[in-house]
Backbone as a printed PyTorch tensor [residue, N CA C, xyz], in Angstrom:
tensor([[[  9.8520,   9.2170,  -2.7770],
         [  8.4470,   9.3630,  -3.2550],
         [  7.6050,   8.1890,  -2.7390]],

        [[  6.4420,   8.5030,  -2.2300],
         [  5.5600,   7.4750,  -1.6350],
         [  5.0190,   6.6100,  -2.7060]],

        [[  4.6450,   5.4340,  -2.2890],
         [  4.0060,   4.4190,  -3.1950],
         [  2.4800,   4.7430,  -3.2780]],

        [[  1.8640,   4.2150,  -4.3530],
         [  0.4200,   4.3600,  -4.5400],
         [ -0.1770,   2.9500,  -4.7410]],

        [[ -1.4020,   2.8580,  -4.3450],
         [ -2.1480,   1.5890,  -4.5970],
         [ -3.1200,   1.8400,  -5.7280]],

        [[ -3.0620,   0.9520,  -6.7400],
         [ -3.8810,   1.1330,  -7.9790],
         [ -5.2100,   0.4620,  -7.7940]],

        [[ -6.0060,   0.5740,  -8.8540],
         [ -7.3580,  -0.0150,  -8.8590],
         [ -7.2980,  -1.5050,  -8.9150]],

        [[ -6.1180,  -2.0990,  -9.0870],
         [ -6.0180,  -3.5540,  -9.1140],
         [ -6.0650,  -4.1510,  -7.6880]],

        [[ -6.0980,  -3.2880,  -6.6860],
         [ -6.1960,  -3.6960,  -5.2750],
         [ -7.4900,  -4.5250,  -5.0530]],

        [[ -7.3860,  -5.6100,  -4.3340],
         [ -8.5550,  -6.4490,  -3.9630],
         [ -8.8280,  -6.3370,  -2.4350]],

        [[ -8.2140,  -5.3560,  -1.8140],
         [ -8.4070,  -5.1310,  -0.3410],
         [ -8.1900,  -6.3610,   0.4830]],

        [[ -7.1030,  -7.0820,   0.2120],
         [ -6.7600,  -8.3150,   0.9820],
         [ -6.1510,  -7.9910,   2.3720]],

        [[ -5.5080,  -6.8170,   2.4870],
         [ -4.9170,  -6.4270,   3.7240],
         [ -3.4750,  -6.8620,   3.9120]],

        [[ -2.8840,  -7.5450,   2.9810],
         [ -1.4960,  -8.0110,   3.1330],
         [ -0.5300,  -6.7940,   3.2730]],

        [[ -0.7570,  -5.7900,   2.5470],
         [  0.1400,  -4.5880,   2.5760],
         [  0.0130,  -3.8690,   3.8810]],

        [[ -1.1690,  -3.7380,   4.4410],
         [ -1.3590,  -3.0190,   5.6580],
         [ -0.6020,  -3.7010,   6.8170]],

        [[ -0.6870,  -4.9740,   6.8160],
         [  0.0380,  -5.7460,   7.8900],
         [  1.5420,  -5.6750,   7.7640]],

        [[  2.0330,  -5.4250,   6.6030],
         [  3.4940,  -5.3980,   6.3480],
         [  4.0950,  -4.0010,   6.5580]],

        [[  3.3300,  -2.9360,   6.4920],
         [  3.8640,  -1.5870,   6.5970],
         [  4.4260,  -1.2560,   7.9580]],

        [[  5.7320,  -0.9850,   8.0460],
         [  6.3720,  -0.7310,   9.3340],
         [  6.0320,   0.6130,   9.9470]],

        [[  5.4860,   1.5470,   9.1560],
         [  5.1760,   2.8710,   9.6490],
         [  3.6650,   3.1110,   9.7310]],

        [[  2.8900,   2.1050,   9.4500],
         [  1.4080,   2.2100,   9.4530],
         [  0.8640,   3.3010,   8.5470]],

        [[  1.3970,   3.3790,   7.3290],
         [  1.0020,   4.4040,   6.3430],
         [ -0.2230,   3.9150,   5.5050]],

        [[ -0.5880,   2.6400,   5.6320],
         [ -1.6180,   2.0850,   4.8170],
         [ -2.9070,   1.9280,   5.6330]],

        [[ -4.0200,   2.3320,   5.0640],
         [ -5.3290,   2.1950,   5.7480],
         [ -6.3990,   1.7690,   4.7180]],

        [[ -7.5450,   1.3110,   5.2570],
         [ -8.6130,   0.9740,   4.3960],
         [ -9.2920,   2.2130,   3.8070]],

        [[ -9.4970,   2.1880,   2.5160],
         [-10.2280,   3.2620,   1.8570],
         [-11.6270,   2.8370,   1.6450]],

        [[-12.4170,   3.5190,   0.8180],
         [-13.7780,   3.1500,   0.5590],
         [-13.9050,   1.7790,  -0.1070]],

        [[-13.0970,   1.5710,  -1.1590],
         [-13.1340,   0.2720,  -1.8820],
         [-11.7920,  -0.4200,  -1.8990]],

        [[-10.7270,   0.3780,  -1.9380],
         [ -9.3610,  -0.2070,  -1.9480],
         [ -8.5710,   0.4320,  -0.7890]],

        [[ -7.4610,  -0.0960,  -0.4930],
         [ -6.5600,   0.4850,   0.4990],
         [ -5.8870,   1.7060,  -0.0170]],

        [[ -5.3710,   2.5580,   0.8820],
         [ -4.7090,   3.7770,   0.4370],
         [ -3.4720,   3.9550,   1.2920]],

        [[ -2.4980,   4.6740,   0.7010],
         [ -1.2380,   4.9460,   1.3860],
         [ -1.1250,   6.4720,   1.6710]],

        [[ -0.8690,   6.7910,   2.8780],
         [ -0.6670,   8.1850,   3.2930],
         [  0.7140,   8.6310,   2.7980]],

        [[  0.7940,   9.5140,   1.8330],
         [  2.0970,   9.9150,   1.2390],
         [  3.0160,  10.6410,   2.2830]],

        [[  2.3940,  11.2440,   3.2740],
         [  3.1570,  11.9520,   4.3290],
         [  3.8580,  10.9950,   5.2830]],

        [[  3.2990,   9.7830,   5.4790],
         [  3.7930,   8.8050,   6.4040],
         [  4.7130,   7.7790,   5.7020]],

        [[  4.4050,   7.4570,   4.4610],
         [  5.1520,   6.4440,   3.7060],
         [  6.6150,   6.7760,   3.6010]],

        [[  7.4780,   5.8270,   3.9340],
         [  8.9490,   6.0390,   3.8520],
         [  9.5790,   5.4130,   2.5860]],

        [[  8.7340,   4.8960,   1.6870],
         [  9.1820,   4.3730,   0.4580],
         [ 10.1060,   3.1180,   0.6200]],

        [[  9.7660,   2.3060,   1.6510],
         [ 10.6290,   1.1530,   1.9250],
         [ 10.3720,   0.0180,   0.9790]],

        [[  9.1660,  -0.0600,   0.3920],
         [  8.8050,  -1.1060,  -0.5590],
         [  8.3590,  -2.4110,   0.0310]],

        [[  8.2180,  -2.5130,   1.3250],
         [  7.7190,  -3.7620,   1.9530],
         [  6.3230,  -4.1290,   1.4720]],

        [[  5.5080,  -3.1800,   1.2200],
         [  4.1660,  -3.4620,   0.7320],
         [  4.1230,  -3.9720,  -0.6720]],

        [[  5.0420,  -3.4810,  -1.4820],
         [  5.1370,  -3.9680,  -2.8750],
         [  5.4330,  -5.4570,  -2.9610]],

        [[  6.3030,  -5.9070,  -2.0820],
         [  6.7690,  -7.3010,  -2.0620],
         [  5.6560,  -8.2830,  -1.7000]],

        [[  4.6980,  -7.8450,  -0.8630],
         [  3.6630,  -8.8220,  -0.4090],
         [  2.3420,  -8.6590,  -1.1830]],

        [[  2.1850,  -7.6950,  -1.9910],
         [  0.9280,  -7.5100,  -2.7210],
         [  0.7290,  -8.6300,  -3.7770]],

        [[ -0.3380,  -9.4440,  -3.6410],
         [ -0.5100, -10.5360,  -4.5660],
         [ -0.9980, -10.1210,  -5.9490]],

        [[ -1.4540,  -8.8940,  -6.1280],
         [ -1.9600,  -8.3920,  -7.3750],
         [ -1.0890,  -7.3520,  -8.0250]],

        [[  0.0850,  -7.1470,  -7.5070],
         [  1.0070,  -6.1350,  -8.0060],
         [  0.2950,  -4.7700,  -8.1700]],

        [[ -0.5230,  -4.4490,  -7.1330],
         [ -1.3570,  -3.2510,  -7.2010],
         [ -0.6610,  -2.0320,  -6.5370]],

        [[  0.5780,  -2.1680,  -6.1460],
         [  1.2760,  -1.0370,  -5.4520],
         [  2.4730,  -0.6290,  -6.3660]],

        [[  2.5210,   0.6610,  -6.7100],
         [  3.5160,   1.1430,  -7.6260],
         [  4.1500,   2.4340,  -6.9840]],

        [[  5.3650,   2.7250,  -7.4900],
         [  6.0450,   3.9420,  -7.0200],
         [  5.2140,   5.1590,  -7.4790]],

        [[  5.1040,   6.1230,  -6.5860],
         [  4.2410,   7.2370,  -6.8250],
         [  4.8870,   8.3370,  -7.5730]]])
């Protein structure tokens, strides 16, 4: 199951740089994860300074 980015996101970009499959992109206000591309590796969760990424 793909991860989700919550409203706690501050759009710092740490997760996007860490994603090995480039599933994360900038949204209107916060970043978003493409559930079709996400491989559920958890790399983004580890680098998020606000704990804004959760299992979907």
